[in-house]
Every structure is written in structure tokens, then in C-alpha cells.
C-alpha positions as CSV (number, residue, x, y, z in Angstrom):
1,M,0.0,0.0,0.0
2,S,1.7,3.2,-1.2
3,E,-0.8,5.8,0.0
4,K,-3.7,6.2,2.3
5,I,-7.0,5.3,0.5
6,R,-10.3,6.7,1.7
7,A,-13.9,5.8,1.0
8,I,-17.1,7.6,2.0
9,K,-20.2,6.2,3.6
10,N,-22.8,8.9,2.6
11,H,-25.7,7.9,4.8
12,D,-26.0,6.0,8.2
13,N,-28.0,3.2,6.5
14,D,-25.5,2.6,3.6
15,N,-24.0,-0.9,3.4
16,V,-21.4,0.2,0.8
17,A,-18.9,3.1,0.6
18,T,-17.4,4.7,-2.5
19,L,-13.6,4.6,-2.9
20,F,-11.5,7.8,-3.5
21,G,-8.5,5.9,-4.9
22,T,-7.7,2.6,-6.4
23,A,-7.3,-0.2,-3.9
24,T,-5.5,-3.5,-4.2
25,S,-6.4,-6.7,-2.4
26,G,-5.0,-6.5,1.1
27,D,-5.0,-2.7,1.3
28,I,-6.5,-1.0,4.3
29,V,-9.0,1.6,3.4
30,T,-10.3,4.3,5.8
31,I,-14.1,4.5,5.6
32,L,-15.3,8.0,6.5
33,D,-18.9,8.7,7.5
34,K,-20.6,12.0,6.8
35,A,-19.3,13.4,10.1
36,G,-15.7,12.6,9.1
37,K,-15.3,9.7,11.6
38,G,-13.4,6.9,10.2
39,F,-12.7,3.2,10.6
40,P,-10.3,0.8,8.8
41,L,-11.5,-1.9,6.4
42,T,-9.3,-4.5,4.6
43,V,-10.0,-4.8,0.9
44,L,-10.5,-8.3,-0.4
45,Q,-10.2,-7.6,-4.1
46,D,-8.8,-5.0,-6.4
47,I,-11.3,-2.1,-6.5
48,P,-11.1,0.8,-9.0
49,Y,-11.4,4.4,-8.1
50,G,-15.0,5.5,-7.7
51,H,-16.3,1.9,-7.2
52,K,-18.1,0.6,-4.1
53,I,-16.8,-1.6,-1.2
54,A,-19.0,-3.7,1.0
55,L,-19.3,-2.5,4.6
56,I,-21.1,-5.6,5.9
57,E,-21.7,-9.2,4.7
58,I,-24.5,-9.0,2.2
59,A,-26.6,-12.0,1.4
60,V,-28.2,-13.0,-2.0
61,G,-31.3,-10.9,-2.5
62,Q,-30.3,-8.3,0.2
63,Q,-30.6,-4.7,-0.9
64,I,-27.5,-2.6,-1.6
65,T,-28.0,0.8,0.0
66,K,-26.1,4.0,-1.1
67,Y,-27.0,7.5,-0.2
68,G,-29.7,6.0,2.0
69,E,-31.5,4.6,-1.0
70,E,-31.8,1.1,-2.4
71,I,-29.8,0.9,-5.6
72,G,-29.9,-2.8,-6.2
73,I,-29.9,-6.3,-4.8
74,A,-27.1,-8.8,-4.3
75,T,-27.0,-11.6,-6.9
76,I,-24.4,-13.6,-5.0
77,P,-23.1,-13.4,-1.4
78,I,-20.8,-10.3,-0.9
79,A,-18.2,-10.4,1.8
80,L,-17.2,-7.5,4.0
81,G,-14.4,-5.6,2.1
82,E,-15.4,-7.0,-1.3
83,H,-15.9,-5.0,-4.5
84,V,-19.6,-4.2,-5.1
85,H,-20.4,-3.7,-8.8
86,I,-22.2,-5.2,-11.7
87,Q,-20.6,-8.6,-11.2
88,N,-22.5,-9.1,-7.9
89,I,-25.5,-6.8,-7.9
90,D,-28.6,-6.3,-10.1
91,S,-29.9,-2.8,-10.4
92,I,-33.5,-2.2,-9.7
93,R,-33.6,1.5,-10.7
94,G,-35.6,2.2,-13.8
95,R,-36.6,-1.4,-14.2
96,G,-40.1,-2.1,-15.4
97,D,-40.1,-5.8,-14.6
98,W,-40.1,-5.4,-10.8
99,D,-43.2,-4.8,-8.7
100,K,-43.4,-2.8,-5.5
101,E,-42.2,-5.6,-3.4
102,G,-39.0,-6.1,-5.5
103,A,-40.0,-9.4,-7.0
104,A,-39.4,-10.1,-10.7
105,K,-42.6,-10.3,-12.8
């Protein structure tokens, strides 16, 4: 790890944070909340700048929350510190094939 990498958790209910740097597996990222308080988290996979990191263990079908809003659901189990992106979430925003309860039609 050559520099201190930070990520921001935008809302208290978020289960992901956005990286402000590129992280490599094994790096320690400082997760900052909206008040500027931080905690360390070990990265499990390489994660590009601007992508999300899991702040908790996320089960299949569990919602992904960013900015306090549901942005998708997990399609596979996501470990704490894992890269959260299109390989393990399915977006629900703007989809016409989901009803109010989030079930596929």
C-alpha cells in the first residue's frame, strides 16, 4: 500500500462506501462517515477508483444501499471488504419488470 486510501459512507443506512482511490487486495481503506469519523477496512479484491466496497456481509437478495437509497440487490453473497459492482448486484432503478415488493414479474 503506497498511499492512504479513503472511502465515504454517505448515509448512516448505507451498506457500501465509495472509494476515492484505487485499492488493491490487502490494502487498508479508511471508511469515513458524513461526520468525518473513520474506521479501517481491509480490501478483499482490487477495486477501481469510484467503485463501491461492502461495509457488511451482504446475502443474496439483500438490498444494496447507497445515499440511504436502495440501488440494487445482491445476486451472489458479498463479503465485507469485497468489490460491489455489476458482477454481484442487479440494479432495480428504472426497471419495469419489478413490482413494489421487488420481485421479478
